C-alpha positions, 0 to 999 in steps of 0.5 A, a space after each residue: 482509464 483502465 490498466 492491463 488488468 481491467 482495473 479502472 483508474 480515476 485520479 488517485 483511486 483505482 478500482 478492480 473489476 468488482 468495484 473495490 477501491 485500492 491504492 489510495 495515495 502514494 504507498 509507503 515502502 519499508 524493508 523489514 530489518 529483523 525476524 523471519 522476513 528480514 530483508 523483504 520489502 513491504 508497502 503500506 497503502 491506505 485502507 480508506 478513501 483518504 491517503 495515509 499522509 492526510 490521515 497522519 495530518 488529521 489524526 496522527 495515525 493511519 489505517 493501512 493495508 500491508 502488501 508483501 512485495 514479492 518482486 522488488 525488481 525493475 519489472 515490478 508492476 504492482 499486480 497481485 503477482 508482485 505485491 501480495 496484500 497480507 493484512 491490515 494495520 494501524 500506523 502511528 505517525 510517531 513510530 515513523 518519525 523515530 
C-alpha cells in the first residue's frame, strides 16, 4: 500500500521511496511550555524498528526522532511540510511520568 507521497506502508512501518523506515508505532505529541519555542508542538517517533512503548517496557528509555509540528491544524497530514524532523533524543520513561 502506498500513500500520496509514494511512501510504502507495511503494518506499523512506513518506508520512503529510498527504503528508509520511519514513524514506527504511535507518535507521542507534546507542547513546549517555555523557551523560544514555547507553545509549539513536537512529536516524538521511534528511531528504531521497535515502538517507543516497547522500548520503554523493555529498557525504561526510548531512542526517538524529534519532529517540529509546523501545521498543528485539522489539515495536518504528516508530510514534510507539516512535520519537520529536527533532531534525535533519548527519552527516559521516568521523565514522562513526572
